[in-house]
N, C-alpha and C positions, 0 to 999 in steps of 0.2 A: 248299815248299824249305826245306831242313832248314839247322841255321846253318851246317855245313859249306861247304855250294853257296852261302849267301850271302856266307860271308869269302872265298871263291874269287871271285866275281863283284866284290867290292869293292876286289880285288885289282888284277882285270883290269880294271876302270874306272880305279885310279888308274895303273896303267901306259900306258892310254892317254891320259889325262889329260897326264903327263908327258910322252909321245913330242909330243901337240899343242903343249906350252908350248915343247918344242926347237926345233919347224918355225917356230914364231913369232919364236921367238928369233933363228933365223937369216934372216929375211924382213928385209927394207931399205927404207926408204922415206924419201922426202925432199920438204919443203918450204920454199918460198921466200917471202921477202916483205922490201919495203923495203930489201932488200940481205943479210937475213938469211936464213942456209941451216941448217935443221935436220936431220938423219938419223937417223931412229929406227926400232928393230926392231917386231918385231909385238904387241911386250909394251907397248910404248910408253915403252920405255928410250931413252933418250937417247943416240945413240954418240958423234955431233960435232953442232956446233957453229958457225959460221960467222960472223963478225961483219963490217959495213965498217968502215972504219975513222976516216970521216968524220961519224960519224952521235951526236945529242945523247943523250945517258945518258936523258933522260926518256921520249924517244919510243922508243927502242931498249927499254927495259924494257915497256913498252905491247906493243910486236909480240913480245918473246919470249915474255910472257904468253900471247899471241895463238896465237902458235904450237905452244906446249909443250900449249896445250888441245887444239887442233888434232890434234897427235901424238896425244895421247891418246884423243880420242874416235875416231880413224881405228882405233887399235889396239886398243879396244874392240869395233868393229864387225867388223874383221879374228877376232880372238879368236871373239866371237859367233858368226862364220860356221862358222870352222874346228869348234867342237866341233858345230854344229848339223850340219854334214856326216858328223860323225862317229857321232853320235846320234842323228840324223833327229828334233832337236826334244825327245827325251825329258827335256833337262835343264830345260826350264821350271819345270817344277811342284816345281823343288827347292831353288828358292832361293838359286842361286850366286853371283846378281848377274851375269849374262853378257847 
């Protein structure tokens, strides 16, 4: 493979990665616990957060940490699955942290 073909392949790869990110950004998922509701996208970005009015701050803080960590873990799994579907597991050896 010459350098021109390699650069073209990398450009195509970058375009596909951006497309997957756009798709993941459009996905919506929610989780709830102890009256707290977190809505996030496939990239783990928090889109909305609903809190109960009658919950003490200490317990609320713990619940938020748990829900945000769960949202991020789910998003990582979705991201990994989306890239594996597109690239058939070829990314595993590239060290992309997926």
